[in-house]
N, C-alpha and C positions, 0 to 999 in steps of 0.2 A: 611473467610470474616465475616460470621455470628457469629462465636465464638469470634473473636477478633475485637469487635466494637470500641475498644479504640486504635487500632493500628494507626500509623501515616498515613497510606494510607486511612483507613476508615474515620478518622477525616478530612483529606484533602478533600475527596470526599463529605463529609457532608457539609463542608464549601462551596464547589462549588455548591452543591444542594441548599443551602440557599442564594446563590449569595453574600456571604461575600468575596469571591475571584472570579477572572475572569477565572482562569485556574488552572489546576493541572499538575505538572511535577513530574514524579516518575521514579526511577531506581530500583523499587522493582520487585517482581514476576509478570511476564506478565499475567498469568492466574488470579491471584488475582486482578490485576488492571482492567482486562476486566470484571470480575464478579462484583466487587464493583461498577464500573461505570455503568454497565448495570442494576444492581438491584436497585441502589440508585438514579441514574440520570434519568433512563428511556431512551427511544429511541426518536429520532426526529420523527415528524409526517410522517407516510408513510414508515418509515424504519423498516424492519423485523429483521435484524441482524447487529451488528456493525462489522467493519473490520479494521484491522491494516494496515496502509499504510506506505511504506518505499520509500525513494528516492534512486535511483540506478545510479551510474556513467556508462555511455555508451560511445561508440565511437563517438556519435553525441550529447553529452551534457547529461543533467540530465533527467531521466525518473522516473516514479513511478510504484510501484507494490502494489496490494491489492488483496487478503488478505494474510498475512504471519503468521497466527496462531490463530486468534480469532474464526474462524468457519471452522472446518475441514470437515464438511459434508453439504455444502450449497445446496440450491435448485436453479433452473434456475433463479428464481426471485431475489434471494439474489445476484447472480452474475451480473444480470442486474443492481441492485442497487449499487453494487461495481463499476461498469463501470461509473455510473452517478457521484458517489462520487470522483472517480479518475479524471474524466473530470473536475469537479468543482475545486478540489484542484490544478490541473495543471493550470487552467485558473487564479485562484485567487492568488496563491503564486508563481508559476513559470512563470506566465505571457505569457502562450502559448494561442494564439488566438483560435485555433481549434485543440485541442489535438487528436492525433490518438489513437484508442483503439484496443488492440490485446488481444485475448482470448488464454491463455496458454493451449496447447493441444499436442497430440502425432503426429499430422500431420496437414497440412494446409487445407485439404479438409473439407468441411462442414459436411460430414458423419463420420468424425473421432471422436474417443473418446466415452465416456459414454453417455447414454441417457440424463443425466443432462447437459453435455457440448453441446450436439447437440441442445437441447431445448434452452439453454442459448444463443447459436449462433444466433438462429432465433430472440429471444427477443431483443438482443443488435443490431442486424442488422436492425430491424424494429423500433428502438427507436429514430432515428434521430441523434444519436451520430455519430462521424466520425470513424466508425468501419471499420477496414481493414481486419478483419477475424481472423482465427486461426494463432497463432505463436507457434513455437517450442522452446524447452529449449535452443537451440543454438542461438536463437534470443534475449535472455533475456538481454544481455549486448551489443548488436550491435546497439541499438537505432532504431530498425525497427519500434517500436511503442512508443509513448510518455507515454502510460499507459498500463500496463500488468495486466489483470484480471485473478485471479486464486483462487482455493480453498485454505483454510488455511493449509491443509496438504502439498500440493505440494509447496506452497509458502514458508513454513517454511523449508522444505527439501532443496530447492534451496538456501535459505538464509544461513542456517547452513553449507551446503556443500561449498558454496562460501567462507565463513569465513575460513573454514578449508584449502581449497586450497590456499588461499592467505597467510595464516600463513606458510604453507608448502613451498611455493615458496620463501618467505622471508628467511626462515631457510636455504634452499638449496643454494640460492644466497650468503648468508653470509658465508656459509661453503666454497664455491668455491672461494670467494674473498680472504679468509685467506690462500689459498694453496701456493701462491708464490707472490713475489714482483711485478711481471708484472700484475697479476690480481688485486692487491691492487692499483696499479697506474691507471689501467683502471677504477676501481671503483671511484677513486678520480676525474678523468676527467668527469665521468658520474654522479657525485653527484648532480648537478643541475637538471638533468633529473629525477633521482631517487626521489628527493625531490618533484618535480612537480607531479609525479605519486602517491607518498605517500599521498600528500594533496588531490588529486582528489578521492582517494579510501578510505581515512581515515573516519571511522564512526564518529569521533569527529566532523567533519565538518557538518554532517547532524544533529547531536545532539540527536534527538529522533524520534520516529514514532508516528504520530497522530492516536488515536483511533477514527475513523470516524463513525458517525451514532448515537452516544450517545448525550444526551441533555446537552452538555457542552464541553469545550475544555480540552482534556486530552492527554498529551504527554507521551509516554512510552520510557524511555531510557534504554540503555544496563546496565546490572548488574555491569559491570566494568567501568562505565562511569567516565571519568576524569572531572576535573573542567571545562575544555574547552568544553567538550561534554554537560555538564549540562547547561552551559552558552548558547550554541547554541540551546539546547532544549527549553530554556526559550524564546529565540529569535523566534523560530518557533511558540510557544504558542502565543506570542505577535502579530506576523504577522497574525495568524489565527483569532485572535480577531479583529484586525483592518480591515481585509478584509471581515469580517462577513461570514466566510466560512460556518458555520452551516445554516445561513439564505439562502445562495446560494445553499446549498445542498437541502434544502426543496423546493426551486423554481425548481431546476433541476429534482427532483423526480416527482413533479407535472406535469412538462412539458414532460419529456421523457417517464415516465411510461405510462401516458395517450396516448402519441403518439404511443408507442409500442402496447398498448392494442387496439387502434383504427385500426392500420395496421393489427394486427392479426385477428381482427373481420372481416375486409373487405376482407381478403383472405380466409375466411371460405366459403366453397361451400354450398349453401343452399340445403336443402333436398327437392326434388320435391314432390309436393302434388299428391296424388293418388286418383282419383275419385272412389267413391264406386260403 
C-alpha cells in the first residue's frame, strides 16, 4: 500500500478520504483494502480496530458475522465493538428490530474458551445488547443468532471452509446426476428447488463485505466477483450511505460501551478500609 500509492485501490481510498466519492467498492486484495482504508481513512471515533462483516444464509433467514479476516488477534474490547457494529448493521440494513448476538466459542458455557473470549462474554453481556451467549460452530448456519461475533482467524477459517464444502457438494451432486437417465430425470424435476437454493447461497447476491469501523464506506468483494456481484456490492454501499451506518455505529459505541463500562464498575467489589 505504501509502495504503490498510485494503484487503483490507493487512488480510490484517497478520493474517499477527500470526500470526492461517497464509497469505495473493491474486488482487490483484502489485506491491502483493510490496510489502505485504516491508514488513509482512519477509524471512527471510539473504534479500536475495523472488522469485515459478511451476510450468511441460515435456516431462518439472513444473519451476519464479524470479523472474517481483518483482525486475527482481537482484544475483548475489539469483540465488544464488533458486536455493536453487527447490531447496528443488522438494524439499519436488514431491518431487524433487536438483533440477537452470539459469541463464537468452543462451548456454550460462559467459562469456555480463551481468556479473551471469557472477558468478551462479560463485556457483551453487560453492554445492553441482545446477547444470547456463546454459540458453537454448528450454530453458524442455523440462525440461532442474528449476529455472530468472532475473531478474524476463526471467522476466515469458517468462511473458506464453507466455500470449499459448498463447491465439493456441487461437484459430487453433478457427478451423481450424470450416472444414469433416472438421476438426470430426478434432477430435472428438482431444478426449481436447486435454483432456489443456489440463489440463497450464491455469494453474488450479497455482493461484498463491508469493512466496518473505518471513517468511510468501503465494500470488499470477492476476487472472482462477477458483474452481478459488483452490482450488488454497489447496492450495499449505497444502502450503507442512505442508512447512515457509520453515524449509527458511533452512536452505538457511545451508548453500549459506556453501558458496559458502567455495569462492570458497579459489579466491582470495593476494597474494605482497614483502620490503622
